[in-house]
Structure formats: structure tokens, C-alpha cells
Residue, then its C-alpha position, 0 to 999 in steps of 0.5 A: m536486495g531490500l524488502i519493503k512493507l506497504r502501510i496499507r492496512e494501517l493507513a486504511k484503519e486510520r480512515g475506517w476503510t476496508i481494503k476493498e474500499v481502498s481498491e475502489r477509491s484508488g483504482v488499484n486492483y483488489s487482489t493486488l492490494k490484498t497481496y501488498a497488504r498481507s506481505p511482510g516484505i516484498a521486493m517489487v511493487d508497481v510504481t503506478a499503484l504506489i502513486k495511486l495509493a499515496r494520493t488516495f491516502e493523501v500521504a507522501l510515498e515515503d509515508l506509505i513505505e516501510i523498509v523491512e530489510e536492506 
């Protein structure tokens, strides 16, 4: 099974936002974001959260995701 890494920290840093600010702006639970941001590779993510994050960062879903293992 493939693993992905979400580019949350990188995209937040580019905008000068904290993970808490990303949570407030996106409506994605803070603890969920912390888990996603800290994980070196995850197998399952909430698609609704991905869509909210992509909209918040104004990027395509593909730009939010990095494949770390196939």
C-alpha cells in the first residue's frame, strides 16, 4: 500500500501561518492537522479534510500531496 505525506507545514510556512491558524482557516480539526503534519507517511486521510486544505492554501490536491512510498 502506498504512503503519502501532506505538505501542510511547508505550505503554512510559505504563508506565515501556524498549524493552529491553518485549522481555523480550513475548519479541519487541529489534532487531525497535527497528526497529518507530523507524519512522515500516512496510508489513509480524510478526503473532506484534503479538499478543505487545498482550498485554504489555494492549491490543487496534487500540490498538497507528496507520495513517499508506493
